[in-house]
Backbone of each chain as ProteinMPNN parsed JSONL, in Angstrom:
{"seq_chain_A": "MNSVNRFPLVGLAQGMVLTVGDFYSSTQRLRAILLLDTGSSITTLTPTAMHRLGLDPQNPQEHRITHVWGGVHQTPILIMPRLRVFGQERCNIEVACGDLPPAIKLDGVLGLNFLQHFDLRINFRDAYIELC", "coords_chain_A": {"N_chain_A": [[13.128, 8.303, 57.689], [13.465, 4.846, 58.711], [10.522, 2.312, 58.092], [10.742, -0.37, 58.763], [10.903, -2.651, 61.621], [12.579, -5.27, 61.62], [15.992, -5.93, 61.304], [18.586, -7.245, 58.731], [21.313, -9.69, 59.484], [24.335, -8.849, 59.656], [27.676, -9.715, 58.433], [28.339, -12.263, 59.852], [30.001, -13.617, 58.028], [32.383, -13.083, 58.916], [33.115, -13.568, 61.203], [31.196, -11.499, 62.992], [28.865, -9.407, 64.595], [27.644, -6.945, 62.69], [26.95, -3.594, 62.396], [25.171, -0.413, 60.927], [25.633, 2.439, 62.822], [24.064, 5.362, 63.417], [25.935, 8.521, 63.952], [25.28, 11.399, 65.692], [26.41, 14.883, 66.123], [27.084, 18.298, 66.804], [26.947, 19.546, 64.551], [28.016, 17.645, 62.779], [27.264, 14.312, 60.71], [27.066, 11.687, 61.313], [27.998, 8.396, 59.627], [28.506, 5.574, 60.927], [30.358, 2.387, 61.375], [29.661, -0.353, 63.004], [30.56, -2.561, 65.729], [28.714, -4.814, 67.109], [28.506, -5.789, 70.186], [27.345, -7.357, 73.124], [28.756, -7.903, 75.397], [30.24, -5.479, 76.29], [30.744, -2.722, 78.04], [29.793, -0.254, 76.962], [28.98, 2.161, 75.013], [31.556, 2.765, 71.885], [33.838, 4.689, 69.846], [36.405, 5.149, 67.394], [39.105, 7.248, 67.85], [39.379, 8.474, 65.508], [36.944, 8.724, 64.012], [35.546, 10.042, 65.705], [36.496, 12.787, 65.241], [35.772, 12.792, 62.778], [33.679, 13.685, 63.657], [33.743, 16.021, 64.332], [34.438, 16.294, 66.799], [36.582, 16.45, 69.906], [38.62, 14.136, 70.97], [40.56, 14.975, 73.074], [39.706, 16.521, 74.466], [37.532, 15.626, 76.72], [34.232, 14.891, 78.37], [34.542, 13.249, 80.809], [37.248, 11.237, 82.382], [37.053, 7.618, 82.547], [37.413, 4.292, 84.57], [38.486, 1.518, 82.516], [37.913, -2.169, 81.855], [39.854, -4.018, 80.015], [40.812, -6.113, 77.756], [43.766, -6.019, 77.35], [44.459, -5.043, 79.822], [43.922, -1.895, 82.418], [42.326, 0.559, 81.907], [42.916, 4.668, 81.77], [39.806, 5.637, 80.149], [38.722, 8.69, 78.088], [35.298, 10.285, 77.912], [33.015, 10.915, 76.212], [30.212, 13.04, 75.523], [27.741, 12.281, 73.37], [25.234, 13.844, 71.354], [22.988, 12.469, 69.91], [22.239, 8.887, 68.944], [21.481, 7.048, 66.77], [20.557, 3.799, 66.131], [19.24, 0.775, 64.297], [16.867, 1.944, 63.512], [16.359, 2.903, 66.583], [16.874, 4.994, 69.102], [19.307, 7.243, 71.295], [19.152, 10.053, 72.863], [22.067, 12.273, 74.11], [24.033, 10.522, 75.142], [26.633, 8.548, 76.849], [30.036, 8.08, 75.158], [32.533, 6.292, 74.671], [36.215, 6.64, 73.884], [38.141, 5.297, 72.268], [40.887, 3.477, 70.537], [40.897, 1.141, 68.096], [42.856, -2.092, 66.868], [44.962, -1.49, 64.047], [44.268, -3.095, 62.166], [41.767, -3.794, 62.159], [39.002, -2.183, 60.863], [37.108, -1.044, 61.372], [34.685, 1.146, 62.881], [33.934, 1.501, 65.536], [32.705, 0.449, 68.99], [29.382, -1.138, 69.244], [27.893, -1.071, 72.424], [26.436, -1.787, 75.657], [25.401, 0.204, 76.951], [24.028, 1.472, 75.138], [22.055, -0.776, 74.191], [20.921, -1.909, 76.031], [18.595, -0.453, 76.896], [16.85, -1.337, 75.575], [14.653, -3.939, 73.618], [16.437, -6.335, 72.378], [16.829, -8.874, 70.391], [18.573, -11.49, 68.477], [17.904, -13.633, 65.768], [19.964, -15.935, 65.044], [19.506, -18.138, 62.935], [17.897, -17.913, 61.215], [18.909, -15.341, 60.386], [18.742, -12.649, 61.249], [17.685, -9.457, 63.614], [16.289, -7.815, 65.395], [15.217, -4.819, 67.288], [13.26, -3.595, 69.914]], "CA_chain_A": [[13.175, 7.158, 58.997], [12.988, 3.594, 58.209], [9.536, 1.542, 58.289], [11.163, -1.807, 59.131], [11.608, -3.351, 62.773], [13.328, -6.491, 61.471], [17.434, -5.678, 60.204], [19.507, -8.237, 58.146], [22.172, -9.905, 60.16], [25.653, -8.495, 58.824], [29.268, -9.601, 59.589], [28.567, -13.12, 60.736], [30.737, -14.607, 57.771], [33.501, -12.388, 59.365], [32.606, -13.829, 62.985], [30.911, -10.514, 64.147], [27.788, -8.977, 63.996], [27.802, -5.587, 62.302], [26.012, -2.715, 62.023], [25.894, 0.923, 61.115], [25.243, 3.698, 63.777], [23.983, 6.538, 62.977], [26.023, 9.384, 65.508], [24.813, 13.34, 65.493], [27.423, 15.577, 67.203], [26.47, 19.557, 66.924], [28.032, 19.543, 63.118], [27.808, 16.411, 61.598], [25.919, 13.289, 61.212], [28.174, 10.114, 60.953], [27.551, 6.667, 59.633], [29.849, 4.541, 61.315], [30.338, 0.923, 61.116], [30.222, -1.017, 64.206], [30.394, -4.209, 66.135], [27.86, -5.148, 68.049], [29.418, -6.574, 71.939], [26.632, -6.958, 74.653], [29.36, -7.777, 76.562], [31.071, -4.136, 76.299], [29.476, -1.941, 79.101], [30.109, 0.999, 76.556], [29.643, 2.438, 72.827], [33.022, 2.91, 71.404], [34.362, 5.172, 68.88], [38.048, 5.437, 67.759], [39.5, 8.774, 67.797], [39.54, 8.839, 63.901], [35.899, 8.449, 64.207], [35.102, 10.72, 66.679], [37.243, 13.977, 64.729], [35.103, 13.315, 61.784], [31.934, 14.271, 63.72], [34.216, 17.229, 64.718], [34.355, 16.404, 68.523], [37.979, 16.551, 70.042], [38.764, 13.356, 72.195], [41.345, 15.103, 73.781], [38.689, 17.022, 75.748], [36.024, 14.669, 76.806], [33.677, 15.419, 79.361], [35.296, 12.876, 81.688], [37.546, 9.845, 82.115], [36.99, 6.63, 83.059], [38.308, 3.321, 84.05], [38.283, 1.01, 81.877], [38.989, -2.748, 81.867], [39.982, -4.672, 78.554], [42.132, -7.729, 77.921], [44.994, -5.934, 77.904], [44.667, -4.145, 81.065], [42.717, -0.983, 82.912], [42.998, 2.302, 81.532], [41.486, 5.735, 82.055], [39.29, 6.19, 79.219], [38.043, 9.397, 77.698], [34.394, 9.939, 77.62], [32.199, 12.149, 75.345], [28.535, 12.718, 75.588], [26.876, 12.379, 71.969], [23.816, 14.181, 71.249], [21.89, 11.61, 69.11], [22.957, 7.859, 68.46], [20.304, 6.027, 66.513], [20.761, 2.52, 65.858], [18.176, -0.545, 64.291], [15.751, 2.374, 64.087], [15.924, 3.419, 67.662], [17.505, 6.355, 69.227], [19.433, 7.31, 72.955], [19.906, 11.108, 72.925], [22.81, 12.902, 75.411], [24.372, 9.064, 75.632], [28.008, 8.38, 77.091], [30.46, 7.109, 74.131], [34.037, 6.148, 75.145], [36.521, 7.013, 72.956], [39.441, 4.242, 72.188], [41.324, 2.627, 69.556], [40.823, -0.622, 67.809], [43.696, -2.747, 66.273], [44.429, -1.281, 63.25], [43.769, -4.326, 60.979], [39.963, -4.057, 61.987], [38.782, -1.633, 59.458], [35.483, -0.504, 61.782], [34.482, 2.722, 63.326], [33.618, 1.233, 66.632], [31.648, -0.633, 68.98], [27.884, -0.757, 69.972], [27.668, -1.849, 73.705], [25.201, -2.37, 75.899], [24.879, 1.478, 77.109], [22.427, 1.984, 74.253], [21.243, -2.041, 73.731], [19.982, -2.108, 77.193], [16.975, 0.375, 76.821], [15.617, -1.781, 74.767], [14.649, -5.599, 73.32], [17.409, -7.341, 71.583], [16.658, -10.076, 69.58], [19.246, -11.882, 67.486], [18.328, -14.957, 65.266], [20.853, -16.452, 64.155], [19.146, -19.122, 62.37], [17.27, -16.556, 60.067], [19.738, -14.113, 60.071], [17.729, -10.747, 61.609], [18.025, -8.916, 64.29], [15.114, -7.075, 66.109], [15.444, -4.505, 68.579], [12.086, -2.709, 69.817]], "C_chain_A": [[12.601, 6.041, 58.367], [11.894, 2.992, 58.612], [9.588, 0.378, 59.479], [11.444, -1.969, 60.8], [12.375, -4.411, 62.542], [14.704, -6.276, 60.489], [18.168, -7.306, 59.588], [20.83, -8.264, 59.553], [23.466, -9.483, 59.107], [26.736, -8.88, 59.407], [29.538, -10.686, 59.521], [29.712, -13.818, 59.993], [32.387, -13.928, 58.187], [33.521, -12.687, 61.142], [32.196, -12.647, 64.093], [29.534, -10.233, 63.664], [27.888, -7.349, 64.143], [26.629, -4.96, 62.34], [26.299, -1.221, 61.95], [24.964, 1.986, 61.923], [25.669, 5.019, 63.305], [24.275, 8.088, 64.142], [25.868, 10.986, 64.745], [25.809, 14.053, 66.631], [26.438, 17.015, 66.36], [26.051, 19.848, 65.283], [27.678, 18.826, 62.247], [27.286, 15.322, 62.036], [27.121, 12.361, 60.626], [27.77, 8.692, 60.733], [28.465, 5.691, 59.631], [29.533, 3.132, 61.494], [30.933, 0.522, 62.734], [30.084, -2.62, 64.791], [29.671, -4.314, 67.227], [28.269, -6.031, 69.188], [28.141, -6.122, 72.837], [27.349, -7.236, 75.495], [30.258, -6.593, 76.692], [30.172, -3.403, 76.901], [28.933, -0.725, 78.243], [30.246, 1.119, 75.489], [30.815, 2.573, 72.836], [33.004, 3.659, 70.476], [35.563, 5.376, 68.758], [38.049, 6.786, 67.652], [39.055, 9.439, 66.276], [38.002, 9.196, 63.778], [35.052, 9.778, 64.877], [35.54, 12.35, 65.927], [36.293, 13.91, 63.293], [33.765, 14.154, 62.453], [32.324, 15.491, 64.488], [34.273, 17.121, 66.316], [36.245, 16.1, 68.712], [37.83, 15.703, 71.872], [39.607, 13.986, 73.154], [40.47, 16.452, 74.958], [37.53, 16.495, 75.776], [35.34, 15.849, 78.238], [34.112, 14.634, 80.796], [36.006, 12.022, 81.283], [37.017, 8.981, 82.787], [37.53, 5.097, 83.36], [37.596, 2.491, 83.56], [38.713, -0.61, 82.038], [38.968, -3.516, 80.717], [41.102, -5.572, 78.647], [43.674, -7.18, 77.721], [45.701, -4.706, 78.886], [43.382, -3.072, 81.778], [43.53, 0.072, 82.853], [42.263, 2.989, 81.524], [40.992, 5.977, 80.155], [38.702, 7.609, 79.094], [36.49, 9.516, 77.513], [33.622, 10.843, 76.696], [30.525, 12.013, 75.434], [28.243, 12.822, 74.213], [25.666, 12.362, 72.184], [22.669, 13.232, 70.989], [23.134, 10.173, 69.107], [21.551, 7.111, 68.027], [21.151, 4.866, 65.624], [19.794, 1.087, 65.41], [17.04, 0.021, 64.343], [15.222, 3.197, 65.325], [17.152, 4.618, 68.236], [17.308, 6.378, 70.75], [19.755, 9.094, 72.505], [21.027, 11.493, 74.273], [23.754, 11.205, 75.688], [26.204, 9.047, 75.52], [28.243, 7.529, 75.71], [32.222, 7.511, 74.252], [34.68, 6.241, 73.984], [38.179, 5.961, 73.36], [39.729, 3.398, 70.709], [41.007, 1.524, 69.233], [42.111, -1.216, 67.294], [43.915, -1.991, 65.016], [44.354, -2.064, 62.04], [42.46, -4.242, 61.074], [39.791, -2.805, 61.497], [37.319, -0.908, 59.977], [36.185, 0.645, 62.732], [34.553, 2.759, 65.161], [32.758, 0.361, 67.486], [30.348, -0.427, 69.888], [27.855, -1.492, 71.424], [26.616, -1.432, 74.296], [24.648, -0.844, 77.024], [23.528, 1.879, 76.606], [21.773, 0.42, 74.229], [20.435, -2.04, 75.035], [18.641, -1.269, 77.716], [15.759, -0.304, 75.585], [15.372, -3.343, 74.84], [14.985, -5.918, 72.531], [16.693, -8.758, 71.46], [17.395, -10.154, 68.401], [19.149, -13.072, 66.906], [19.056, -15.2, 64.265], [20.655, -17.215, 63.122], [18.982, -18.697, 61.211], [18.04, -15.415, 59.673], [19.069, -12.69, 60.253], [18.383, -10.616, 62.716], [16.892, -7.907, 64.822], [15.522, -6.228, 67.19], [14.112, -2.952, 68.496], [12.475, -2.165, 71.241]], "O_chain_A": [[11.585, 6.056, 57.671], [11.963, 2.942, 59.84], [8.949, 0.199, 60.515], [12.361, -1.255, 61.205], [13.092, -4.597, 63.525], [14.663, -6.387, 59.263], [18.101, -8.341, 60.251], [21.171, -7.345, 60.298], [23.481, -9.805, 57.92], [26.991, -8.619, 60.582], [30.707, -10.909, 59.206], [30.469, -14.526, 60.657], [33.412, -14.388, 57.685], [33.946, -11.949, 62.031], [32.479, -12.571, 65.288], [29.069, -10.665, 62.609], [28.1, -6.669, 65.147], [25.516, -5.485, 62.328], [27.225, -0.682, 62.555], [23.796, 2.261, 61.65], [26.719, 5.577, 62.987], [23.429, 8.626, 64.857], [26.233, 11.456, 63.667], [25.869, 13.722, 67.815], [25.473, 16.88, 65.609], [24.965, 20.309, 64.933], [27.153, 19.107, 61.17], [26.896, 15.099, 63.181], [27.842, 12.495, 59.638], [27.277, 7.968, 61.598], [29.051, 5.118, 58.713], [28.382, 2.795, 61.769], [31.942, 0.821, 63.372], [29.557, -3.584, 64.237], [30.074, -3.867, 68.301], [28.329, -7.223, 68.884], [27.895, -4.972, 73.201], [26.933, -6.964, 76.621], [31.239, -6.865, 77.384], [29.002, -3.32, 76.529], [27.882, -0.171, 78.566], [31.126, 0.608, 74.796], [31.328, 2.507, 73.953], [31.942, 3.495, 69.875], [36.15, 5.784, 69.76], [37.038, 7.432, 67.376], [38.563, 10.538, 66.023], [37.908, 10.318, 63.28], [34.034, 10.291, 64.411], [34.672, 13.188, 66.172], [36.095, 14.981, 62.719], [33.065, 15.001, 61.899], [31.5, 16.036, 65.222], [34.093, 18.163, 66.946], [36.982, 15.65, 67.835], [37.435, 16.025, 72.992], [39.425, 13.532, 74.283], [40.851, 16.994, 75.996], [36.597, 16.783, 75.027], [35.696, 16.903, 78.765], [34.052, 15.277, 81.843], [35.891, 11.673, 80.108], [36.394, 9.384, 83.77], [38.114, 4.582, 82.407], [36.393, 2.386, 83.802], [39.896, -0.699, 82.37], [37.818, -3.729, 80.335], [42.031, -5.671, 79.449], [44.645, -7.906, 77.937], [46.678, -3.957, 78.859], [42.183, -3.343, 81.709], [44.616, 0.45, 83.293], [41.077, 2.703, 81.366], [41.705, 6.369, 79.231], [38.055, 7.887, 80.104], [36.175, 8.614, 76.736], [34.227, 11.914, 76.744], [29.849, 10.985, 75.404], [28.717, 13.892, 73.83], [24.985, 11.541, 72.799], [21.634, 13.178, 71.653], [24.358, 10.253, 69.211], [20.715, 6.687, 68.826], [22.036, 4.995, 64.778], [19.652, 0.287, 66.335], [16.088, -0.559, 64.866], [14.208, 3.895, 65.359], [18.176, 4.903, 67.617], [16.347, 6.027, 71.436], [20.71, 9.269, 71.748], [20.79, 10.995, 75.374], [24.023, 11.043, 76.879], [26.894, 9.377, 74.556], [27.465, 6.741, 75.171], [32.866, 8.535, 74.027], [34.037, 6.003, 72.962], [38.946, 5.967, 74.324], [38.885, 2.843, 70.005], [40.78, 0.736, 70.151], [42.802, -0.198, 67.339], [42.794, -1.654, 64.635], [44.39, -1.522, 60.936], [41.829, -4.605, 60.082], [40.763, -2.125, 61.825], [36.551, -0.337, 59.203], [37.313, 0.948, 63.12], [35.016, 3.647, 65.877], [32.061, -0.471, 66.904], [30.264, 0.229, 70.927], [27.778, -2.719, 71.348], [25.8, -0.746, 73.682], [23.649, -0.912, 77.74], [22.499, 2.324, 77.114], [20.551, 0.569, 74.265], [19.216, -2.189, 74.953], [17.923, -1.475, 78.695], [14.672, -0.039, 75.074], [15.739, -4.008, 75.809], [14.213, -6.003, 71.576], [16.165, -9.471, 72.314], [17.235, -9.392, 67.447], [20.041, -13.864, 67.209], [18.981, -14.899, 63.074], [21.508, -17.149, 62.237], [19.703, -18.964, 60.25], [17.782, -14.67, 58.729], [18.965, -11.823, 59.386], [19.376, -11.278, 63.02], [16.957, -6.91, 64.102], [16.177, -6.762, 68.085], [13.975, -1.979, 67.754], [11.791, -1.293, 71.777]]}, "seq_chain_B": "MNEKNEYVKCIQDAHKQDNENQADLVSEMMSRYPDEWVFFEVVTEDEYGAPHTGRLIAHDPDREVVENVVRERRELYDIAVWYSGELVPDGELVLL", "coords_chain_B": {"N_chain_B": [[48.047, 34.466, 38.622], [48.6, 32.753, 35.883], [46.366, 32.802, 31.987], [46.433, 30.201, 31.347], [47.046, 28.821, 33.53], [44.486, 29.091, 35.185], [42.5, 28.206, 33.458], [43.28, 25.761, 33.81], [42.173, 24.979, 36.283], [39.589, 25.806, 36.431], [38.229, 23.678, 34.67], [39.183, 21.891, 36.539], [37.893, 22.42, 38.602], [34.902, 22.448, 37.827], [34.401, 19.253, 36.664], [34.861, 18.607, 39.335], [32.641, 19.815, 40.707], [30.768, 18.31, 39.197], [31.242, 15.692, 39.684], [30.974, 16.176, 42.506], [27.657, 16.277, 42.146], [26.594, 14.252, 41.484], [25.002, 11.605, 42.14], [25.654, 8.014, 43.152], [24.832, 4.612, 43.695], [25.515, 3.359, 47.058], [26.413, 0.571, 47.389], [27.927, -0.081, 44.397], [30.061, 2.236, 44.547], [31.306, 1.341, 46.712], [32.708, -1.038, 45.653], [33.562, -0.38, 43.71], [36.054, 0.919, 44.067], [38.037, -1.299, 45.02], [39.376, -2.301, 48.338], [40.277, 0.215, 49.479], [39.765, 3.374, 51.071], [37.027, 4.713, 51.344], [35.303, 8.104, 51.192], [32.427, 9.507, 51.587], [29.3, 11.288, 50.752], [26.612, 10.779, 52.491], [23.138, 10.148, 50.508], [21.004, 9.327, 50.16], [18.559, 6.869, 52.034], [18.437, 3.282, 52.696], [15.646, 1.125, 53.015], [16.489, 0.402, 55.717], [17.448, 2.284, 57.113], [20.158, 2.376, 56.353], [22.857, 4.108, 54.552], [22.479, 4.563, 50.881], [22.018, 5.514, 48.022], [24.948, 7.974, 47.4], [27.076, 10.705, 47.191], [30.38, 10.734, 45.958], [33.561, 11.503, 47.189], [36.367, 11.783, 48.394], [38.698, 8.997, 47.811], [41.309, 6.451, 48.211], [43.987, 3.951, 48.952], [45.046, 4.91, 51.191], [44.425, 5.715, 54.824], [44.773, 8.023, 55.759], [44.95, 10.098, 53.865], [42.525, 10.319, 53.355], [41.239, 10.874, 55.53], [42.381, 13.629, 55.748], [40.901, 14.875, 53.743], [38.375, 14.69, 54.829], [39.206, 16.51, 56.94], [39.016, 18.921, 55.8], [36.422, 19.063, 54.522], [34.468, 20.017, 56.005], [31.838, 21.314, 55.573], [30.521, 19.552, 54.884], [27.379, 17.775, 55.588], [25.984, 14.574, 56.304], [27.549, 12.229, 56.491], [30.112, 9.63, 55.597], [32.7, 7.586, 55.84], [34.102, 4.087, 54.834], [35.54, 1.328, 54.423], [36.438, -0.524, 51.974], [37.366, -3.121, 51.848], [38.523, -6.266, 52.754], [36.968, -5.909, 56.22], [38.138, -7.147, 58.661], [41.018, -8.975, 58.56], [40.955, -12.102, 56.463], [40.521, -14.955, 57.698], [41.357, -14.53, 60.408], [40.432, -13.592, 63.875], [38.339, -12.167, 65.66], [39.017, -10.379, 68.978], [37.918, -8.755, 71.426]], "CA_chain_B": [[47.566, 33.069, 37.874], [48.03, 32.709, 34.307], [45.701, 32.071, 31.821], [46.718, 28.502, 31.305], [46.203, 28.166, 34.979], [42.945, 30.15, 35.28], [41.75, 27.246, 32.722], [42.682, 24.519, 34.182], [41.825, 25.187, 37.469], [38.152, 26.255, 35.956], [38.0, 22.596, 34.091], [39.173, 20.679, 37.318], [36.537, 22.583, 39.258], [33.809, 22.082, 37.272], [35.176, 17.918, 37.015], [34.821, 18.405, 41.023], [30.663, 20.2, 40.86], [30.119, 17.301, 38.416], [31.796, 14.911, 40.851], [29.602, 16.451, 43.509], [26.101, 16.338, 41.744], [26.091, 12.728, 41.022], [24.493, 10.516, 43.657], [25.754, 6.863, 43.324], [24.661, 3.553, 44.667], [27.206, 3.358, 48.125], [27.236, -0.746, 47.04], [28.853, 0.434, 43.375], [30.628, 2.785, 45.047], [32.124, 0.667, 47.164], [33.417, -2.384, 44.425], [34.377, 0.747, 42.309], [37.625, 1.004, 44.624], [38.489, -2.534, 46.522], [40.25, -2.249, 48.9], [40.516, 1.625, 49.547], [38.819, 4.108, 51.822], [35.809, 5.502, 50.587], [34.509, 9.324, 51.69], [30.908, 10.141, 50.768], [28.016, 11.978, 51.704], [24.975, 10.229, 52.33], [22.123, 11.211, 49.52], [19.35, 8.451, 50.657], [18.76, 5.618, 52.9], [17.379, 2.285, 52.087], [14.375, 0.594, 54.052], [16.96, -0.059, 57.204], [17.83, 3.853, 57.216], [21.15, 2.77, 56.296], [22.832, 4.828, 53.052], [21.893, 3.816, 49.818], [22.904, 6.523, 47.166], [25.85, 9.283, 48.151], [27.751, 11.251, 46.339], [31.772, 10.185, 46.112], [33.689, 12.954, 47.562], [37.236, 11.131, 47.739], [39.009, 7.62, 47.908], [42.469, 6.209, 47.973], [44.03, 3.095, 50.003], [45.789, 5.532, 52.544], [43.252, 6.137, 55.285], [45.221, 9.759, 56.452], [44.341, 10.705, 52.771], [40.963, 10.258, 52.835], [41.028, 11.566, 56.852], [43.2, 14.85, 55.28], [40.035, 15.242, 52.749], [37.206, 14.951, 55.72], [38.767, 17.614, 57.545], [38.834, 20.171, 54.866], [35.013, 19.59, 53.752], [33.623, 20.501, 57.418], [30.671, 21.894, 55.426], [29.233, 18.37, 54.695], [26.819, 17.238, 57.113], [26.0, 13.768, 56.423], [29.084, 11.822, 55.762], [30.629, 8.442, 55.964], [34.283, 6.78, 55.749], [34.277, 3.038, 54.612], [36.896, 0.669, 54.063], [36.113, -1.467, 50.522], [38.11, -4.168, 51.666], [37.629, -6.812, 54.56], [37.08, -5.587, 57.709], [39.067, -8.387, 59.632], [41.675, -9.938, 57.975], [40.263, -13.36, 56.364], [40.648, -16.274, 58.536], [41.753, -13.9, 61.855], [39.004, -13.638, 64.779], [38.469, -10.469, 66.759], [38.517, -10.904, 70.769], [38.016, -7.476, 72.112]], "C_chain_B": [[47.539, 32.865, 36.804], [46.657, 32.662, 33.589], [45.613, 30.625, 31.622], [46.19, 28.342, 32.562], [44.85, 28.016, 35.182], [41.724, 28.985, 34.678], [41.281, 25.994, 33.4], [42.121, 24.381, 35.69], [40.154, 25.127, 37.587], [37.945, 24.661, 35.956], [38.252, 21.706, 35.61], [38.186, 21.189, 38.294], [35.114, 22.197, 38.812], [33.973, 20.319, 37.252], [34.535, 17.876, 38.437], [33.493, 18.883, 41.255], [30.304, 18.8, 40.294], [29.633, 16.302, 39.198], [30.36, 14.768, 41.624], [28.436, 15.88, 43.375], [25.384, 14.88, 41.25], [26.046, 11.901, 42.454], [24.71, 9.3, 42.96], [25.228, 5.765, 44.066], [25.713, 3.208, 45.646], [27.838, 1.756, 47.746], [28.024, -0.369, 45.84], [30.078, 0.931, 44.005], [31.582, 2.079, 45.208], [33.409, -0.943, 46.045], [33.948, -1.387, 43.656], [36.076, 0.701, 42.547], [37.64, 0.137, 45.595], [39.744, -2.115, 47.094], [41.013, -0.739, 49.358], [39.28, 2.004, 50.654], [38.078, 5.024, 51.595], [35.244, 6.119, 51.378], [33.127, 9.279, 51.082], [29.76, 10.589, 51.702], [26.865, 11.242, 50.891], [23.891, 11.307, 51.571], [20.801, 10.375, 49.935], [19.891, 7.205, 50.875], [18.158, 4.632, 52.255], [16.562, 1.881, 53.191], [14.604, 0.728, 55.597], [17.209, 1.133, 57.825], [19.489, 4.001, 57.151], [21.518, 3.37, 54.329], [22.557, 3.848, 52.018], [22.45, 4.128, 48.676], [23.925, 7.625, 48.331], [26.498, 9.411, 47.273], [29.513, 10.498, 47.233], [32.754, 11.33, 46.407], [35.872, 12.581, 47.894], [37.467, 9.327, 48.353], [40.149, 7.292, 47.587], [42.674, 5.142, 49.385], [44.933, 3.242, 51.363], [44.486, 6.105, 53.536], [43.47, 7.413, 55.775], [44.956, 10.43, 55.462], [43.37, 11.043, 52.901], [40.963, 11.309, 54.104], [41.441, 13.229, 56.498], [41.775, 15.548, 54.872], [38.594, 16.069, 53.579], [37.325, 16.272, 56.696], [38.908, 18.895, 56.924], [37.547, 20.215, 54.48], [33.949, 19.505, 55.071], [31.998, 20.618, 57.018], [29.671, 20.456, 55.008], [28.67, 17.753, 55.707], [27.038, 15.887, 57.481], [26.81, 12.539, 56.215], [28.977, 10.247, 56.287], [32.114, 8.085, 55.578], [33.921, 5.375, 55.873], [35.138, 2.647, 53.957], [35.764, -0.401, 53.081], [36.096, -2.829, 50.643], [37.857, -5.199, 52.771], [38.148, -6.071, 55.632], [38.319, -5.95, 58.582], [39.499, -8.818, 58.217], [41.464, -11.182, 57.672], [40.982, -14.235, 57.219], [41.151, -15.996, 60.033], [40.199, -13.771, 62.139], [39.056, -12.158, 65.809], [37.545, -11.26, 68.026], [38.455, -9.277, 71.308], [37.664, -7.685, 73.85]], "O_chain_B": [[46.401, 32.713, 36.358], [45.69, 32.5, 34.334], [44.557, 30.017, 31.798], [45.089, 27.833, 32.772], [44.216, 26.97, 35.322], [40.578, 28.823, 35.097], [40.217, 25.41, 33.602], [41.578, 23.312, 35.969], [39.532, 24.594, 38.506], [37.544, 24.165, 37.008], [37.441, 20.8, 35.802], [37.568, 20.304, 38.886], [34.32, 21.643, 39.572], [33.409, 19.98, 38.292], [33.65, 17.042, 38.624], [33.003, 18.282, 42.211], [29.515, 18.129, 40.96], [28.482, 15.956, 39.465], [29.368, 14.04, 41.593], [28.022, 15.076, 44.21], [24.266, 14.547, 40.856], [26.806, 11.71, 43.404], [23.985, 9.241, 41.967], [25.154, 5.997, 45.273], [26.782, 2.781, 45.211], [29.036, 1.477, 47.723], [29.19, -0.263, 46.22], [31.078, 0.215, 44.049], [32.536, 1.937, 44.442], [34.554, -1.394, 46.06], [34.879, -1.667, 42.901], [36.995, 0.544, 41.744], [37.383, 0.407, 46.768], [40.788, -1.722, 46.574], [42.229, -0.677, 49.54], [38.297, 1.346, 50.997], [38.459, 6.194, 51.64], [34.638, 5.555, 52.289], [32.996, 8.93, 49.909], [29.446, 10.355, 52.87], [26.426, 11.102, 49.749], [23.715, 12.513, 51.737], [19.686, 10.894, 49.986], [20.873, 6.597, 50.447], [17.396, 4.879, 51.32], [16.819, 2.322, 54.311], [13.78, 0.977, 56.478], [17.214, 1.149, 59.056], [20.139, 4.971, 57.542], [20.853, 3.181, 53.312], [22.428, 2.634, 52.172], [23.267, 3.37, 48.153], [23.742, 7.927, 49.51], [26.687, 8.508, 46.457], [29.746, 10.044, 48.353], [32.614, 12.252, 45.603], [36.593, 13.453, 47.409], [36.705, 8.656, 49.049], [40.422, 7.76, 46.482], [42.04, 5.213, 50.438], [45.356, 2.428, 52.183], [43.643, 6.856, 53.047], [42.504, 8.023, 56.232], [44.634, 11.581, 55.76], [43.105, 12.201, 52.579], [40.727, 12.492, 53.857], [40.732, 14.075, 57.043], [41.415, 16.575, 55.448], [38.012, 17.133, 53.369], [36.398, 16.94, 57.152], [38.908, 19.917, 57.612], [37.204, 21.309, 54.03], [32.83, 18.992, 55.038], [31.081, 20.222, 57.737], [28.448, 20.403, 54.88], [29.299, 17.235, 56.629], [27.782, 15.562, 58.406], [26.231, 11.79, 55.428], [28.152, 9.752, 57.055], [32.455, 8.762, 54.608], [33.385, 5.12, 56.952], [35.628, 3.267, 53.013], [34.67, -0.864, 53.404], [35.371, -3.632, 50.054], [37.018, -4.967, 53.641], [39.292, -5.71, 55.909], [39.201, -5.226, 59.042], [38.851, -8.977, 57.182], [41.762, -11.856, 58.657], [42.195, -14.067, 57.342], [41.351, -16.926, 60.814], [39.213, -13.792, 61.403], [39.882, -11.492, 66.432], [36.547, -11.961, 68.198], [39.591, -8.878, 71.564], [37.696, -6.715, 74.607]]}, "name": "protein", "num_of_chains": 2, "seq": "MNSVNRFPLVGLAQGMVLTVGDFYSSTQRLRAILLLDTGSSITTLTPTAMHRLGLDPQNPQEHRITHVWGGVHQTPILIMPRLRVFGQERCNIEVACGDLPPAIKLDGVLGLNFLQHFDLRINFRDAYIELCMNEKNEYVKCIQDAHKQDNENQADLVSEMMSRYPDEWVFFEVVTEDEYGAPHTGRLIAHDPDREVVENVVRERRELYDIAVWYSGELVPDGELVLL"}
C-alpha cells in the first residue's frame, strides 16, 4: 500500500492527464492506463482490458444509454469488485465497456463515478495530483 | 516425442522458467522493447502504488499476439499490458 497522497502529474506532454488504475476482478488484478476525465460520467474500460480481467463484456449487468461525440449508444455496464487509484478505492463500482480509437493505446477512462467520492486537486503548475 | 525434441522442449522450458523468475524494472522493460505491447506480471510497487518491478511474460508489436498470451496465462494474478511507444500519435489531440 502506498503511503503518499501527492502523485506526479503524468501525460501532460501528450495533452492528457494519465494514471494507473488498479482493477480487481474475482480472479485478476489489472494495472490499467487510464485517462483522467472529469467530463465523463462513468469510468470506462476497453473490451480488451475487460477480457484481461476475466470479465465478459457480452454479459453485462445492464446496458445504459450514453451520449458521446459520435452519437447515442447503449453501453454495457459491469460491476467491478474493486478499483484503486491514487491511493483511494471504491468497491462494487460500475464500469462501462467501450472501445477507444485504435491509435490511442490506453485501457480506459477514469470518470466522475469514482472521482466524485473524493477531494481531487490538480496542481498543473507544480505537476501533482492529490486525491483525499 | 523423440529424444532431440524432448531435449529442445526441456531447454525451452528452462529458459521460460529463468525468464519468469527474473524481476526487472518496469521502466527498463518498456525501453528494451520500443513500440511494442509488453505483458508483465507485477512484482513490486513504487511509493505511488504503481508497478515498479515485474516479470516479463510476452512482448510483440502486434497487440493481438500479446492478448493471446494473456488468455493463455490466466493463472497470473497481478498483471499489466502496456504499450511502450507513444500512447497517442505525436502531434495529435485527444477529444473524447
